[in-house]
C-alpha positions in Angstrom: -7.3 -18.8 2.4 -4.7 -21.1 0.8 -2.8 -20.0 -2.3 -0.3 -21.7 -4.6 1.9 -19.2 -6.5 3.9 -20.5 -9.4 6.9 -18.3 -10.3 8.7 -16.5 -7.5 10.2 -13.6 -9.4 9.7 -10.0 -8.5 5.9 -10.0 -8.9 5.3 -13.5 -7.6 7.6 -13.2 -4.7 6.1 -9.9 -3.6 2.6 -11.3 -3.9 3.5 -14.4 -1.9 5.0 -12.3 0.9 2.1 -9.9 0.9 -0.5 -12.7 1.1 1.4 -14.4 3.9 1.6 -11.1 5.9 -2.2 -10.8 5.5 -2.6 -14.1 7.3 -3.1 -16.5 4.3 -1.3 -19.8 3.7 0.9 -19.6 0.7 2.9 -22.3 -1.1 5.5 -20.7 -3.3 6.9 -22.7 -6.2 9.8 -22.1 -8.5 12.3 -24.2 -10.4 15.0 -21.8 -9.4 16.5 -22.9 -6.1 18.1 -19.5 -5.4 14.7 -17.7 -5.6 13.2 -20.2 -3.2 16.1 -19.7 -0.8 15.5 -16.0 -0.8 11.9 -16.3 0.1 11.6 -19.4 2.2 11.6 -17.6 5.6 9.0 -15.1 4.4 6.1 -17.3 3.3 4.3 -20.4 4.7 5.8 -23.0 2.4 8.4 -22.9 -0.4 9.1 -25.7 -2.9 11.8 -26.1 -5.6 9.7 -27.6 -8.4 9.3 -27.7 -12.1 5.6 -26.8 -12.5 5.6 -28.2 -16.1 6.1 -31.7 -14.6 2.6 -33.1 -14.2 3.7 -35.9 -11.9 5.3 -33.3 -9.5 2.3 -31.0 -9.6 -0.1 -33.9 -8.7 1.6 -34.1 -5.3 0.4 -30.5 -4.4 -2.7 -30.1 -2.2 -4.9 -28.8 -5.0 -8.2 -29.8 -3.5 -7.5 -27.7 -0.4 -6.2 -24.7 -2.3 -8.5 -21.8 -3.0 -6.5 -20.1 -5.7 -3.6 -21.0 -8.0 -1.7 -18.0 -9.4 0.6 -18.6 -12.4 3.0 -15.7 -11.9 5.7 -16.8 -14.4 6.9 -13.7 -16.2 9.9 -14.9 -18.2 9.1 -18.1 -20.0 5.9 -18.1 -21.9 6.2 -21.8 -22.7 6.5 -22.7 -19.0 3.6 -20.5 -18.1 1.3 -22.1 -20.7 2.4 -25.6 -19.8 1.9 -25.1 -16.1 -1.4 -23.4 -16.6 -2.6 -26.3 -18.7 -1.5 -28.8 -16.1 -3.3 -27.1 -13.2 -6.4 -26.8 -15.3 -6.2 -30.5 -16.2 -5.8 -31.3 -12.5 -9.0 -29.3 -11.8 -7.6 -26.6 -9.6 -10.4 -24.7 -7.9 -9.5 -21.3 -9.4 -6.6 -20.3 -11.7 -5.4 -16.7 -12.1 -2.7 -16.4 -14.8 -0.3 -13.6 -15.6 -0.2 -12.6 -19.3 3.0 -11.4 -20.9 1.6 -10.3 -24.3 -1.6 -10.6 -26.4 -0.7 -14.0 -27.9 0.1 -15.4 -24.5 -3.2 -14.1 -23.2 -5.1 -15.7 -26.1 -3.6 -19.1 -25.4 -4.2 -19.1 -21.6 -7.7 -17.8 -22.2 -8.3 -20.8 -24.5 -7.1 -23.1 -21.8 -9.9 -21.7 -19.6 -8.3 -19.8 -16.7 -10.7 -17.9 -14.3 -8.8 -14.6 -14.5 -6.0 -13.0 -16.4 -3.8 -10.3 -15.0 -1.4 -7.8 -16.5 0.7 -6.5 -13.5 3.0 -4.3 -15.6 0.2 -2.7 -17.6 -1.9 -2.2 -14.4 1.0 -0.6 -12.6 1.8 1.7 -15.6 -1.9 2.7 -15.9 -2.0 3.5 -12.2 1.1 5.6 -12.3 -0.1 7.4 -15.4 -3.4 8.3 -13.7 -1.5 9.5 -10.6 0.9 11.6 -12.6 -2.0 13.0 -14.6 -3.8 14.4 -11.5 -1.4 16.7 -9.8 -1.6 16.4 -6.0 -2.6 12.7 -6.0 -0.3 10.5 -3.9 -1.8 7.2 -5.2 -4.9 6.1 -7.1 -7.0 3.1 -7.8 -9.2 3.2 -11.0 -12.7 1.8 -10.4 -14.0 2.6 -13.8 -13.5 5.2 -16.6 -15.4 7.7 -14.6 -14.7 6.8 -10.9 -11.4 6.7 -8.9 -10.2 6.2 -5.4 -7.3 8.5 -4.6 -5.0 9.5 -1.8 -4.5 13.3 -1.4 -3.1 15.5 1.3 -5.7 17.5 3.1 -5.9 21.1 1.7 -4.6 23.7 4.1 -8.0 25.5 4.1 -9.5 22.5 5.9 -6.9 22.1 8.7 -8.5 22.6 12.1 -12.0 22.1 10.7 -14.2 19.1 11.2 -15.4 16.8 8.5 -18.9 18.2 9.0 -17.7 21.8 8.7 -15.9 21.2 5.4 -18.9 19.3 3.9 -16.7 17.9 1.1 -19.5 15.5 0.1 -21.9 18.3 -0.5 -19.5 20.7 -2.2 -17.6 18.2 -4.4 -19.8 15.0 -4.3 -16.8 13.1 -2.9 -16.9 10.5 -0.1 -14.1 10.4 2.5 -13.4 6.6 2.9 -10.9 7.1 5.6 -8.0 9.2 6.9 -4.4 8.0 6.7 -1.6 9.3 8.9 2.1 8.8 8.2 4.1 7.5 11.2 7.8 7.0 11.4 8.9 3.5 12.2 12.4 2.0 12.3 13.2 -0.7 9.8 15.6 -3.7 10.3 18.5 -1.3 9.7 17.3 1.0 12.4 16.4 3.7 9.8 13.1 5.7 10.3 10.8 5.0 7.4 7.2 6.2 6.8 4.4 3.8 7.8 0.7 4.3 7.0 -1.7 4.2 9.9 -5.4 4.0 8.8 -7.9 5.6 11.1 -10.9 3.5 10.0 -14.4 5.0 9.8 -14.2 8.8 9.9 -16.8 10.6 12.0 -18.3 14.0 11.2 -16.6 15.3 14.4 -13.1 14.4 13.2 -10.9 17.5 13.0 -8.4 17.6 10.1 -4.8 17.9 11.1 -1.7 19.0 9.2 -0.3 16.2 7.0 -3.5 14.1 7.0 -4.0 12.1 3.9 -7.6 11.7 2.7 -8.8 8.6 0.9 -11.5 9.9 -1.4 -14.0 8.2 -3.7 -15.8 9.9 -6.5 -16.0 11.0 -10.1 -12.6 11.9 -11.7 -13.9 15.3 -12.7 -15.0 16.1 -9.1 -11.6 14.8 -7.8 -9.9 17.2 -10.2 -12.0 20.1 -8.9 -11.1 19.2 -5.4 -7.4 19.0 -6.3 -7.6 22.6 -7.7 -7.9 23.8 -4.1 
C-alpha cells in the first residue's frame, strides 16, 4: 500500500519507518528540514513541505495513495489546516491524530475517516499491562477480551500443548509462541529479538523462556497468571 504521513515527529517518524520496513511505500512530509534529514534514508520518499499550503499538497500523488495520516502533534492549527486541505482534495482515506477533545471535535467535523490518540492508547496499554502482573505486553480487544504476552509457567515446561490443555482449563487460545533470540545491533551489541513460531501444533513441547501469545477473557487470563 502507499501512505502519506504528514508530521515526522516521534510518532509520525516511527510509524513511517515501521510501515516502510513492512514493505509499504511511504511518503513522509514535514516542514522541518532537520526531521526530514534524519529519516530520509529510512523511508521510501521524504519531502520538506508545508502541508498547509494547498498548492504544494496538490502536487502529491493523492489518487494513488491509499491512506493519508496526519500525525502532527505540536501545532493544532497546522493539523486542522492540513486535514482540511487533504479532505478538500479528496484523499482516499484520512487518519488524523487528535491532541485534545476540542481538536478531535474539529477534525471530526471536517470528516476524517478515523481519529487516533497515540498517547492515550499507549498509556491505556501500559496501564493494562501493569495491572496484570506477569503480562509482558497486551492488546485490548474489548472491555472483556485481551491478547497478552506471558512467559510460559514453569509447570508446563516439557509438556506438549495437548498435555497442558490450556484451552479446556482456562478457556484461552494460544495464538502463537514467541522465542527471544539475541541479535547484534549496528553497534555490535546483543539485543533481544522476537522470533514468532507461527501456528502452534498440539505436539509442540513448551521450552524454558517461551512466551505465549494468549487470547481470551481478562478474568480467565488473570486466573492463568495466578499460576
